[in-house]
Biopython code that builds the backbone (N, CA, C, O; Angstrom):
import numpy as np
from Bio.PDB.StructureBuilder import StructureBuilder

atoms = [
    (1, "UNK", "N", (68.976, -28.635, -41.365)),
    (1, "UNK", "CA", (68.160, -29.102, -41.657)),
    (1, "UNK", "C", (68.255, -28.307, -43.479)),
    (1, "UNK", "O", (68.486, -27.102, -43.382)),
    (2, "UNK", "N", (68.136, -28.725, -44.777)),
    (2, "UNK", "CA", (68.275, -27.779, -45.614)),
    (2, "UNK", "C", (66.805, -27.433, -46.137)),
    (2, "UNK", "O", (65.821, -28.072, -45.766)),
    (3, "UNK", "N", (66.750, -26.402, -46.997)),
    (3, "UNK", "CA", (65.539, -25.784, -47.097)),
    (3, "UNK", "C", (65.647, -26.554, -48.653)),
    (3, "UNK", "O", (66.681, -26.717, -49.301)),
    (4, "UNK", "N", (64.261, -26.966, -49.030)),
    (4, "UNK", "CA", (64.222, -27.425, -50.423)),
    (4, "UNK", "C", (63.180, -26.730, -51.161)),
    (4, "UNK", "O", (62.742, -27.103, -52.250)),
    (5, "UNK", "N", (62.681, -25.356, -50.300)),
    (5, "UNK", "CA", (61.805, -24.554, -51.161)),
    (5, "UNK", "C", (62.710, -23.636, -52.232)),
    (5, "UNK", "O", (63.692, -22.934, -51.991)),
    (6, "UNK", "N", (61.959, -23.919, -53.626)),
    (6, "UNK", "CA", (62.536, -23.661, -54.825)),
    (6, "UNK", "C", (62.284, -22.172, -54.405)),
    (6, "UNK", "O", (61.459, -21.697, -53.625)),
    (7, "UNK", "N", (63.413, -21.494, -55.291)),
    (7, "UNK", "CA", (63.372, -19.905, -55.443)),
    (7, "UNK", "C", (62.364, -19.532, -56.250)),
    (7, "UNK", "O", (61.826, -20.229, -57.111)),
    (8, "UNK", "N", (62.044, -18.100, -55.873)),
    (8, "UNK", "CA", (60.784, -17.797, -57.206)),
    (8, "UNK", "C", (61.417, -17.366, -58.461)),
    (8, "UNK", "O", (62.588, -16.988, -58.513)),
    (9, "UNK", "N", (60.615, -17.430, -59.487)),
    (9, "UNK", "CA", (61.108, -17.121, -60.948)),
    (9, "UNK", "C", (61.434, -15.783, -61.017)),
    (9, "UNK", "O", (60.462, -15.121, -61.380)),
    (10, "UNK", "N", (62.440, -15.119, -60.808)),
    (10, "UNK", "CA", (62.672, -14.042, -61.302)),
    (10, "UNK", "C", (63.061, -13.738, -62.720)),
    (10, "UNK", "O", (64.237, -13.732, -63.084)),
    (11, "UNK", "N", (62.143, -13.509, -63.436)),
    (11, "UNK", "CA", (62.617, -12.813, -64.918)),
    (11, "UNK", "C", (62.818, -11.562, -65.250)),
    (11, "UNK", "O", (62.883, -11.368, -66.464)),
    (12, "UNK", "N", (62.969, -10.400, -64.381)),
    (12, "UNK", "CA", (63.270, -9.287, -64.256)),
    (12, "UNK", "C", (64.249, -8.863, -64.876)),
    (12, "UNK", "O", (64.299, -7.698, -65.272)),
    (13, "UNK", "N", (65.157, -9.688, -65.062)),
    (13, "UNK", "CA", (66.418, -9.154, -65.901)),
    (13, "UNK", "C", (66.918, -9.848, -66.720)),
    (13, "UNK", "O", (68.111, -9.828, -67.022)),
    (14, "UNK", "N", (65.766, -10.813, -67.358)),
    (14, "UNK", "CA", (66.395, -11.855, -68.516)),
    (14, "UNK", "C", (66.755, -11.274, -69.843)),
    (14, "UNK", "O", (67.714, -11.640, -70.522)),
    (15, "UNK", "N", (65.689, -10.100, -70.232)),
    (15, "UNK", "CA", (66.133, -9.413, -71.305)),
    (15, "UNK", "C", (67.383, -8.972, -71.505)),
    (15, "UNK", "O", (67.930, -9.148, -72.593)),
    (16, "UNK", "N", (68.030, -8.307, -70.427)),
    (16, "UNK", "CA", (69.354, -7.592, -70.021)),
    (16, "UNK", "C", (70.490, -8.725, -70.334)),
    (16, "UNK", "O", (71.526, -8.506, -70.963)),
    (17, "UNK", "N", (70.121, -9.903, -69.807)),
    (17, "UNK", "CA", (71.133, -10.888, -69.744)),
    (17, "UNK", "C", (71.282, -11.335, -71.449)),
    (17, "UNK", "O", (72.281, -11.311, -72.168)),
    (18, "UNK", "N", (69.983, -11.708, -71.732)),
    (18, "UNK", "CA", (69.908, -12.010, -73.367)),
    (18, "UNK", "C", (70.684, -10.811, -74.206)),
    (18, "UNK", "O", (71.252, -11.168, -75.238)),
    (19, "UNK", "N", (70.736, -9.682, -73.907)),
    (19, "UNK", "CA", (71.160, -8.760, -74.522)),
    (19, "UNK", "C", (72.529, -8.454, -74.551)),
    (19, "UNK", "O", (73.142, -7.921, -75.476)),
    (20, "UNK", "N", (73.094, -8.951, -73.131)),
    (20, "UNK", "CA", (74.634, -9.417, -72.975)),
    (20, "UNK", "C", (75.019, -10.151, -73.744)),
    (20, "UNK", "O", (76.061, -9.895, -74.347)),
    (21, "UNK", "N", (74.250, -11.414, -74.007)),
    (21, "UNK", "CA", (75.057, -12.634, -74.750)),
    (21, "UNK", "C", (74.958, -12.499, -76.139)),
    (21, "UNK", "O", (75.676, -13.186, -76.865)),
    (22, "UNK", "N", (74.066, -11.607, -76.648)),
    (22, "UNK", "CA", (74.446, -11.220, -78.193)),
    (22, "UNK", "C", (75.524, -10.502, -78.340)),
    (22, "UNK", "O", (76.397, -10.744, -79.173)),
    (23, "UNK", "N", (75.537, -9.352, -77.349)),
    (23, "UNK", "CA", (76.352, -8.295, -77.843)),
    (23, "UNK", "C", (77.795, -9.212, -77.627)),
    (23, "UNK", "O", (78.678, -9.107, -78.478)),
    (24, "UNK", "N", (77.964, -10.040, -76.539)),
    (24, "UNK", "CA", (79.213, -11.022, -76.491)),
    (24, "UNK", "C", (79.431, -12.039, -77.530)),
    (24, "UNK", "O", (80.514, -12.370, -78.012)),
    (25, "UNK", "N", (78.410, -12.433, -77.775)),
    (25, "UNK", "CA", (78.678, -13.256, -78.853)),
    (25, "UNK", "C", (79.179, -12.733, -80.376)),
    (25, "UNK", "O", (80.148, -13.219, -80.959)),
    (26, "UNK", "N", (78.338, -11.657, -80.906)),
    (26, "UNK", "CA", (78.862, -10.801, -81.739)),
    (26, "UNK", "C", (80.121, -10.534, -81.844)),
    (26, "UNK", "O", (80.776, -10.740, -82.865)),
    (27, "UNK", "N", (80.768, -9.822, -80.294)),
    (27, "UNK", "CA", (82.113, -9.853, -80.457)),
    (27, "UNK", "C", (82.955, -11.152, -80.602)),
    (27, "UNK", "O", (84.064, -11.094, -81.133)),
    (28, "UNK", "N", (82.479, -12.252, -80.168)),
    (28, "UNK", "CA", (83.314, -13.580, -80.824)),
    (28, "UNK", "C", (83.454, -13.676, -82.026)),
    (28, "UNK", "O", (84.430, -14.004, -82.701)),
    (29, "UNK", "N", (82.203, -13.309, -82.354)),
    (29, "UNK", "CA", (82.315, -13.692, -84.115)),
    (29, "UNK", "C", (83.193, -12.835, -84.842)),
    (29, "UNK", "O", (83.784, -13.240, -85.843)),
    (30, "UNK", "N", (83.317, -11.664, -84.396)),
    (30, "UNK", "CA", (84.258, -10.408, -85.007)),
    (30, "UNK", "C", (85.557, -10.993, -84.898)),
    (30, "UNK", "O", (86.203, -11.056, -85.944)),
    (31, "UNK", "N", (86.064, -11.427, -83.870)),
    (31, "UNK", "CA", (87.263, -11.728, -83.378)),
    (31, "UNK", "C", (87.841, -13.243, -84.420)),
    (31, "UNK", "O", (88.930, -13.561, -84.899)),
    (32, "UNK", "N", (86.607, -13.806, -84.416)),
    (32, "UNK", "CA", (86.929, -15.146, -85.182)),
    (32, "UNK", "C", (87.196, -14.990, -86.776)),
    (32, "UNK", "O", (87.862, -15.654, -87.571)),
    (33, "UNK", "N", (86.428, -13.883, -86.897)),
    (33, "UNK", "CA", (86.845, -12.934, -88.377)),
    (33, "UNK", "C", (87.725, -12.707, -88.653)),
    (33, "UNK", "O", (88.145, -12.998, -89.773)),
    (34, "UNK", "N", (88.510, -11.999, -87.649)),
    (34, "UNK", "CA", (89.936, -11.564, -87.648)),
    (34, "UNK", "C", (90.804, -12.490, -87.814)),
    (34, "UNK", "O", (91.874, -12.219, -88.358)),
    (35, "UNK", "N", (90.523, -13.736, -87.388)),
    (35, "UNK", "CA", (91.504, -15.147, -87.294)),
    (35, "UNK", "C", (91.320, -15.624, -88.140)),
    (35, "UNK", "O", (92.342, -16.188, -88.530)),
    (36, "UNK", "N", (90.299, -15.802, -88.926)),
    (36, "UNK", "CA", (90.072, -16.193, -90.244)),
    (36, "UNK", "C", (91.116, -15.470, -91.249)),
    (36, "UNK", "O", (91.879, -16.034, -92.034)),
    (37, "UNK", "N", (90.983, -14.297, -91.064)),
    (37, "UNK", "CA", (91.921, -13.623, -92.170)),
    (37, "UNK", "C", (93.320, -13.597, -92.097)),
    (37, "UNK", "O", (94.016, -13.238, -93.047)),
    (38, "UNK", "N", (93.815, -14.001, -90.891)),
    (38, "UNK", "CA", (95.203, -14.321, -90.621)),
    (38, "UNK", "C", (95.573, -15.723, -91.037)),
    (38, "UNK", "O", (96.721, -15.937, -91.425)),
    (39, "UNK", "N", (94.587, -16.797, -90.977)),
    (39, "UNK", "CA", (95.230, -17.931, -90.945)),
    (39, "UNK", "C", (95.298, -18.445, -92.518)),
    (39, "UNK", "O", (94.661, -17.995, -93.470)),
    (40, "UNK", "N", (96.076, -19.313, -92.506)),
    (40, "UNK", "CA", (96.388, -20.134, -93.941)),
    (40, "UNK", "C", (95.861, -21.564, -93.992)),
    (40, "UNK", "O", (95.840, -22.164, -95.067)),
    (41, "UNK", "N", (95.431, -22.133, -92.851)),
    (41, "UNK", "CA", (95.119, -23.212, -92.526)),
    (41, "UNK", "C", (93.461, -23.533, -92.958)),
    (41, "UNK", "O", (92.459, -23.229, -92.310)),
    (42, "UNK", "N", (93.534, -24.147, -94.086)),
    (42, "UNK", "CA", (91.892, -24.331, -94.566)),
    (42, "UNK", "C", (90.940, -25.151, -93.598)),
    (42, "UNK", "O", (89.755, -24.820, -93.560)),
    (43, "UNK", "N", (91.342, -26.090, -92.896)),
    (43, "UNK", "CA", (90.736, -26.573, -91.747)),
    (43, "UNK", "C", (90.037, -25.762, -90.509)),
    (43, "UNK", "O", (88.935, -25.873, -89.972)),
    (44, "UNK", "N", (91.328, -24.767, -90.257)),
    (44, "UNK", "CA", (90.766, -24.073, -89.041)),
    (44, "UNK", "C", (89.865, -23.076, -89.441)),
    (44, "UNK", "O", (89.017, -22.723, -88.621)),
    (45, "UNK", "N", (89.899, -22.434, -90.818)),
    (45, "UNK", "CA", (88.981, -21.727, -90.953)),
    (45, "UNK", "C", (87.591, -22.088, -91.365)),
    (45, "UNK", "O", (86.596, -21.393, -91.156)),
    (46, "UNK", "N", (87.626, -23.400, -92.054)),
    (46, "UNK", "CA", (86.552, -24.333, -92.131)),
    (46, "UNK", "C", (85.742, -23.946, -90.310)),
    (46, "UNK", "O", (84.685, -23.359, -90.076)),
    (47, "UNK", "N", (86.717, -24.533, -89.352)),
    (47, "UNK", "CA", (86.090, -24.815, -88.169)),
    (47, "UNK", "C", (85.395, -23.581, -87.510)),
    (47, "UNK", "O", (84.321, -23.552, -86.909)),
    (48, "UNK", "N", (86.540, -22.261, -87.852)),
    (48, "UNK", "CA", (85.935, -21.138, -87.317)),
    (48, "UNK", "C", (84.602, -20.546, -88.223)),
    (48, "UNK", "O", (83.844, -19.811, -87.590)),
    (49, "UNK", "N", (84.287, -20.797, -89.566)),
    (49, "UNK", "CA", (83.582, -20.555, -90.258)),
    (49, "UNK", "C", (81.924, -21.491, -89.696)),
    (49, "UNK", "O", (80.788, -21.017, -89.682)),
    (50, "UNK", "N", (82.206, -22.384, -89.441)),
    (50, "UNK", "CA", (81.000, -23.486, -89.033)),
    (50, "UNK", "C", (80.509, -23.039, -87.472)),
    (50, "UNK", "O", (79.319, -23.009, -87.161)),
    (51, "UNK", "N", (81.750, -22.650, -86.418)),
    (51, "UNK", "CA", (81.282, -21.795, -85.271)),
    (51, "UNK", "C", (80.297, -20.562, -85.544)),
    (51, "UNK", "O", (79.173, -20.395, -85.071)),
    (52, "UNK", "N", (80.915, -19.847, -86.318)),
    (52, "UNK", "CA", (80.141, -18.381, -86.683)),
    (52, "UNK", "C", (78.817, -18.876, -86.662)),
    (52, "UNK", "O", (77.952, -18.519, -85.862)),
    (53, "UNK", "N", (78.664, -19.833, -87.698)),
    (53, "UNK", "CA", (77.078, -20.418, -88.182)),
    (53, "UNK", "C", (76.485, -20.359, -87.158)),
    (53, "UNK", "O", (75.550, -19.584, -86.956)),
    (54, "UNK", "N", (77.051, -21.379, -86.138)),
    (54, "UNK", "CA", (76.226, -21.535, -84.979)),
    (54, "UNK", "C", (76.297, -20.462, -83.997)),
    (54, "UNK", "O", (75.379, -20.526, -83.179)),
    (55, "UNK", "N", (76.980, -19.647, -83.856)),
    (55, "UNK", "CA", (76.909, -18.222, -83.024)),
    (55, "UNK", "C", (75.667, -17.578, -83.911)),
    (55, "UNK", "O", (74.898, -16.784, -83.369)),
    (56, "UNK", "N", (75.557, -17.836, -84.858)),
    (56, "UNK", "CA", (74.413, -16.777, -85.769)),
    (56, "UNK", "C", (72.920, -17.309, -85.177)),
    (56, "UNK", "O", (72.008, -16.602, -84.748)),
    (57, "UNK", "N", (72.960, -18.626, -85.281)),
    (57, "UNK", "CA", (71.817, -19.496, -84.981)),
    (57, "UNK", "C", (71.549, -19.249, -83.387)),
    (57, "UNK", "O", (70.335, -19.198, -83.191)),
    (58, "UNK", "N", (72.238, -19.096, -82.299)),
    (58, "UNK", "CA", (72.390, -18.736, -81.525)),
    (58, "UNK", "C", (71.677, -17.091, -81.235)),
    (58, "UNK", "O", (70.630, -16.879, -80.623)),
    (59, "UNK", "N", (72.316, -16.357, -81.681)),
    (59, "UNK", "CA", (71.907, -15.096, -81.904)),
    (59, "UNK", "C", (70.433, -14.848, -82.008)),
    (59, "UNK", "O", (69.711, -14.205, -81.246)),
    (60, "UNK", "N", (70.168, -15.425, -82.997)),
    (60, "UNK", "CA", (68.392, -15.786, -83.360)),
    (60, "UNK", "C", (67.734, -16.114, -82.544)),
    (60, "UNK", "O", (66.638, -15.564, -82.439)),
    (61, "UNK", "N", (68.114, -17.136, -81.627)),
    (61, "UNK", "CA", (67.408, -17.690, -80.483)),
    (61, "UNK", "C", (67.624, -17.029, -79.441)),
    (61, "UNK", "O", (66.809, -17.165, -78.528)),
    (62, "UNK", "N", (68.697, -16.179, -79.263)),
    (62, "UNK", "CA", (68.495, -15.073, -78.079)),
    (62, "UNK", "C", (67.495, -14.066, -78.390)),
    (62, "UNK", "O", (66.906, -13.498, -77.471)),
    (63, "UNK", "N", (67.234, -13.773, -79.701)),
    (63, "UNK", "CA", (66.360, -12.869, -79.831)),
    (63, "UNK", "C", (64.731, -13.046, -80.072)),
    (63, "UNK", "O", (63.852, -12.185, -80.083)),
    (64, "UNK", "N", (64.661, -14.268, -80.233)),
    (64, "UNK", "CA", (63.622, -14.994, -80.434)),
    (64, "UNK", "C", (63.063, -14.751, -78.755)),
    (64, "UNK", "O", (62.020, -14.146, -78.508)),
    (65, "UNK", "N", (64.017, -15.377, -77.622)),
    (65, "UNK", "CA", (63.879, -15.611, -76.295)),
    (65, "UNK", "C", (63.392, -13.832, -75.823)),
    (65, "UNK", "O", (62.375, -13.572, -75.181)),
    (66, "UNK", "N", (64.291, -12.900, -76.274)),
    (66, "UNK", "CA", (63.829, -11.500, -75.764)),
    (66, "UNK", "C", (62.403, -11.237, -76.088)),
    (66, "UNK", "O", (61.704, -10.749, -75.201)),
    (67, "UNK", "N", (61.782, -11.554, -77.481)),
    (67, "UNK", "CA", (60.548, -11.170, -77.710)),
    (67, "UNK", "C", (59.612, -11.876, -76.988)),
    (67, "UNK", "O", (58.619, -11.217, -76.681)),
    (68, "UNK", "N", (59.642, -13.341, -76.528)),
    (68, "UNK", "CA", (59.040, -14.072, -75.935)),
    (68, "UNK", "C", (59.043, -13.316, -74.490)),
    (68, "UNK", "O", (57.914, -13.298, -73.999)),
    (69, "UNK", "N", (59.927, -12.761, -73.785)),
    (69, "UNK", "CA", (59.838, -12.124, -72.634)),
    (69, "UNK", "C", (59.185, -10.930, -72.804)),
    (69, "UNK", "O", (58.414, -10.630, -71.892)),
    (70, "UNK", "N", (59.277, -10.228, -73.649)),
    (70, "UNK", "CA", (58.390, -8.925, -73.957)),
    (70, "UNK", "C", (56.951, -9.697, -74.164)),
    (70, "UNK", "O", (56.036, -9.135, -73.563)),
    (71, "UNK", "N", (56.708, -10.451, -74.632)),
    (71, "UNK", "CA", (55.343, -10.816, -74.475)),
    (71, "UNK", "C", (54.753, -11.200, -73.376)),
    (71, "UNK", "O", (53.585, -10.955, -73.074)),
    (72, "UNK", "N", (55.738, -11.964, -72.585)),
    (72, "UNK", "CA", (55.401, -12.491, -71.081)),
    (72, "UNK", "C", (55.162, -11.257, -70.281)),
    (72, "UNK", "O", (54.113, -11.193, -69.640)),
    (73, "UNK", "N", (56.037, -10.238, -70.240)),
    (73, "UNK", "CA", (56.028, -8.708, -69.782)),
    (73, "UNK", "C", (54.742, -8.522, -69.854)),
    (73, "UNK", "O", (54.178, -8.456, -68.762)),
    (74, "UNK", "N", (53.910, -8.386, -71.047)),
    (74, "UNK", "CA", (53.039, -7.556, -71.590)),
    (74, "UNK", "C", (51.712, -8.373, -70.610)),
    (74, "UNK", "O", (50.853, -7.782, -69.956)),
    (75, "UNK", "N", (51.858, -9.740, -70.745)),
    (75, "UNK", "CA", (50.348, -10.266, -70.219)),
    (75, "UNK", "C", (50.571, -10.403, -69.077)),
    (75, "UNK", "O", (49.575, -10.827, -68.490)),
    (76, "UNK", "N", (51.767, -10.187, -68.180)),
    (76, "UNK", "CA", (51.820, -10.222, -66.725)),
    (76, "UNK", "C", (51.145, -8.712, -66.638)),
    (76, "UNK", "O", (50.039, -8.749, -66.098)),
    (77, "UNK", "N", (51.507, -7.583, -66.991)),
    (77, "UNK", "CA", (50.913, -6.041, -66.945)),
    (77, "UNK", "C", (49.054, -6.259, -66.981)),
    (77, "UNK", "O", (48.192, -5.637, -66.360)),
    (78, "UNK", "N", (48.952, -7.164, -67.770)),
    (78, "UNK", "CA", (47.619, -7.315, -68.240)),
    (78, "UNK", "C", (46.519, -7.476, -66.809)),
    (78, "UNK", "O", (45.445, -6.939, -66.536)),
    (79, "UNK", "N", (47.300, -8.389, -66.161)),
    (79, "UNK", "CA", (46.552, -9.147, -64.989)),
    (79, "UNK", "C", (46.836, -8.372, -63.683)),
    (79, "UNK", "O", (46.371, -8.866, -62.656)),
    (80, "UNK", "N", (47.543, -7.211, -63.586)),
    (80, "UNK", "CA", (47.834, -6.393, -62.513)),
    (80, "UNK", "C", (46.657, -5.543, -62.499)),
    (80, "UNK", "O", (46.547, -4.656, -61.653)),
]
sb = StructureBuilder()
sb.init_structure("model")
sb.init_model(0)
sb.init_chain("A")
sb.init_seg("    ")
for serial, (resi, resn, name, xyz) in enumerate(atoms, 1):
    if name == "N":
        sb.init_residue(resn, " ", resi, " ")
    sb.init_atom(name, np.array(xyz, "f"), 0.0, 1.0, " ", f" {name:<3s}", serial, name[0])
structure = sb.get_structure()
């Protein structure tokens, strides 16, 4: 028989995970910038630049989520 009970929502390490995702996204952006510098293909450069723009948007979203997590943690502490 399977257990259909949902797992509790453990948000204790969300901020760490988000910070790690930001770090790795920035690393990917830097590597992409290096490849732009060595690429002579305009289409490839455009694609990399577009991808880095999406990465910048993702980083902003991650940072927003970190702020939300901080506020959620403050709210939880108020009710303890």
